[in-house]
N, C-alpha and C positions, 0 to 999 in steps of 0.2 A: 320666811315668815308666812303665816296663814293668809289666804286670800280674804280680803276685807271689802265690805260695801259700806261706804261712809255717807251719812245723811247729815245735812246741816254743816255749820262751821263752828270751829272752836271758839269758846267764850269763857267767861269767868267761872262758869260751872264746870265741874268735872265731866268729862265725856262719859257716856253710857256704853259699855261693852256688852253685847248680847251673844251668848253661846247657845246654839241650838241643840236639840236632842238627837238621839240615834236615828239615822236615815234622813236627817234633815239637811238644811243649808241656810246660809244667811239670807237667801232670797225669800225663804218662807216667812221671814219676819219683816218684809218690806213695808207693809201698811202700818204696822205698829211703830216700826222704827221711824218712818217718815213723820208720823203724827207726834211722836215724842221729840223729834228734832226741832220743833218750834221753840224749845227752851234751851236745848243743849245739843252738842254734837253726839250723834249716835253711830256706833261702829258695830255692824253685824259681821261676824266671821263665818267662814266655812271651817269647821273643825277638821283636823287631819283625817284622812281616809274618807272625806266627804267633799262634795262640790268640786271646786277648783283648787283645793289645797293639796299639800303633799300626801303621797301614799307612803305608808311605813308599816313595817311589821310590829313596831312598838305602838300600842294603843293604850298604854297604862295611864292612869289618871295623873300621875306625876308628869308624864310627857305632855298630856293635854293641858295641864295647868301651866307648864313651862311655855307652851305655845301662846297661851293667853297673856302671860307675863311679858313675852316678847312684843306682842301687839301694844300692850299698855306702855311699855318703855318707849315705843316709837311715837306715842301720842301724849307725851308729857310726864309719864311716870306714875300717874295715879288715875283711877277711874272708878265710877260706880259700875258694878258688875251684876248682870242678870243672866241666869242660866236655867234652862228647862231640862228636866230629866237627866240624860247623860251629861248635857251641858251644865246642869245644876250641880252634879257631882264634881265636874271639873272646876266649876267656880268655887265650890267649897274647898277643894284641895288648894286652889290658888290662894284663897283667903288664909288658910292654915299655914301654907308654906311661904307665902309672899304677902304677909299682912300689910306691909307698908304701902303696897300698891292698890289696895282695895279701900275705897271710901265707904260706900254702902253696898251691902250684899243683898241681892234678891234671889231666892231659890224657888223656882216654880215647880211644884208638885213632885218633889223627890226628897228622900231622907238619906242621911249618911249611914246607910245600912245595906246589907246584902239582900237581894230579892231572889225568889225561887223560880219565878216564871222565866221562860225563854223567849227570845225573839228569832230563834232559828227558823221557824216556819215562814217568816217573812223573807228571809234570805233565800230559802228554798223556792218560794213563790217567784221572786224576781229572777232567779236562775232558770226557772221553767220557761219563761217567755223566750220565744224564738225572735230575737230582735231583727233578724234579717227579713222577717215577714211583716214587721210593724211599720205602718206608714204614718201614723199620727198618734197624738197623745190620747185621744178618745178611744182609739182602737186598743192601745196599751192598757188603759183603765178597764175596758171591757174584758180583756184577757186576764187581768189580775183579779177582777172581782170574785169569780168563783173560788179563787185560791185563798183570798184574805177575808171574804165575807163581810166587808165593810166598805161602802162607797167612799167614805172619807179617807180611809187608809189607802185605798186604791188610787185615789186622786193625789194624795200626799206623796206616795212612792214615785209616781210618774213625774213629779217635779224634779227628781234626780235622774231623769232619763235624757241622755244626749241623743236625740233622734237623728241628727245629721251623721254622727259618728257611729250610731247604732250600738251604744254601750251605756252602762250605768256610770254615773259620776260618783260611784261608791266603790270602795275597795272591799268587796264582799268577802274575799278570802281572808283579809286581815280582821275584819269585823267578826267573822265566824270563829277564827282562831282565838280571838280575844274576848269572846262572849262571856266566859266566866269572870274575867276582870271587869267588864262593863257592868255586869249585874251586881258585883260586889262593891265594897268601899275599903280603901287601904287603911291600915292602922297607922295613925299619925299622933304622935305625942305632942300635941299643941292645942291651944285654944285661941280662937279669934274673938277679940273683945270689942270689935267695932260693931256698928249697927247692922243687924241682920233681920230680914223679913222672910219668913217661910210662907209663901202664898200658894194655897192649894185649891183644887176643885172640890166643891162641897160633896159631890157624888163619887169622887175618886177614893180608892183605897190605898194609894201609894204612900200617903203620910197619915198616920193615925196618932191618937193620944199616947199610945204605947211607945211611939218613937221619940216623944218629947224629952225624956231624960237623956237619951243619947245626943239629941240635937243640942240641948242646953250644956252638956258636958264639953262639947266642941265649940259652941257658939253661945257664949255666956249671956249676950244681950239679945238673943233671938226673940222676935215677936212673931205672932201667928195671925193669919187672916185667911178667909175663904171667899171664893167666888161662887155665888149661888148658881145652881142649875148648870154646873160645869164639872166635867170629869178630868181625866189626866191631860187632855189637850185643851186646857182652859183658855189659852191665848187664842186658839182657833175657834173654839165653841162660843166664847163670850169676849170677843176682841175689845169692844168698847169698855166693858166692865173691867177687863184686865188692864187696859191702858190707863183707865182712871185710877185704879188701885196703885199701879206703879208710879204714876205721876204724883199722886198724893204722898206716897212714901218717900219719893226722892226729894220732895219739897218740904217735908215735915220738919218743923223745928224740934230737934231732939234735946235741946238744952234744958 
């Protein structure tokens, strides 16, 4: 089963399962997960090929969704599910293929479509670092910065660095080999009719109005909301606004 970080204790409300995006980990969601755990149990996972979870050549969205289903099965059989970017696609496939396990679905800044951009440059950047010469996280960030040209990303990537073992907690080879699948979305002949919120950053271009027909075809009850002054990393850029939006959504009376 995936490595999990659990916040809070189980109660009458469904637990909230959080699936992070590409190159992330459950630890990245610690602050938001802790804050939301005042009302319900929150389970943040390390997706396969990330963090402390299994390494596998299979990084298909069906495999990622099955991993999430296994975690939900171990925590009562049903959960609210929140996924960002790659984790959002995995959460969508989970809802389409295991609808009975998903109470409310929250998809953060991603659509069920294929994207043309690549993340290969970041894999190349991480591989460039000579980890045998890196003594601290700040030094790693400084070495990455000229390669990624974004201080936020440089800091984010180094959170997946095991300094003691001098290695990445990422299966870079598998992520590279599966990059076309990660950027795409599988064809699934199903429709999730449960409550769904597509929460996006107002300045992000990952989810547009042109995507809404495809979203509605797969998630018939989809609702849409935006976080002002936030891009693709909306939960990191505007954490309090993001938390408030998710909390409101999870507690909303939909009757």
